N, C-alpha and C positions, 0 to 999 in steps of 0.2 A: 281391227286393231293388229298391229304387227307383233310377231312372237318375240318374246325376250329371252336372252340366253340366261340359263340358271347360273347364278353366282353363289356358290355355297359360303364363301367368305362373308358376305352380307348376312347370310342365315346364321352363321356362328356368332357375329357381332350382336345380331338381334337377340340371340339366346343369352349371350353374356349379359347384355345390358337388362333383359328381362329379369335374370337371376340376381343381378345386383339390386334391382328395384324390389323383388320379392324379399331379399334379405333385409333391406332397410325398412320395408313395411312390417316385416315380422318383428324387428327390433323396436319399432314405434309402437306396435300393438302390445309389445311386452311378453310375447310368446318366446322369443329368443334374444339373447343378449351376447353381443361380440363387440369388441372395440372397433370403432369406425375406421381406424387406421388400417386394420386388417383386411378390409375389402379392396383397398387399392392395389396391393400386389396381385391379388387374385383377378381383378379387372385387367390389369396389365398383361398377365398371363394369358387371359382370354383374348386380348387383342392381339397378342403375338401368335396365338394359335390361329386366329382369323387370317392374319397375314400369311402364314404357312399354307393354310387351306386355300387361299386365293391364288398364291404362287403355284400350288400343285394343280390347280384347275386350269390355270393359265398354260403351264407346260403341257398338260394333257391335250388341251384344245389345240395348241399349236402343233403338237406332234401328229394329231389326228388330221390337221388341215394339210399338213406337208405329205402325209401318207396317202392322201386322196389320190385315186386315179383319174388323170385328166381326161381319159378316153371313155370314161363312164364305166358302168358295170359290165362285166364280161369281156372287157378289153376292146370293145367295139365303139366307134364314135356314134353318139346319139344322132338320129335323123332330125334335121331341122324342119 
């Protein structure tokens, strides 16, 4: 199987959705009461945070790719 790039934005989205599900489950169980409309701004903020994290990961990945030495490590071309 081919290796996948780590995408932290998807991790943040998953954690935000799991948190929202846990909040609704707690409200359904009766252990926590909150107005249902209060969760929507929290989810929107979480999605904005995920977008920011994805953008930062993209910028870091791009800067590392640009900074890679085309001659290989040590400044010498690798032997074919």
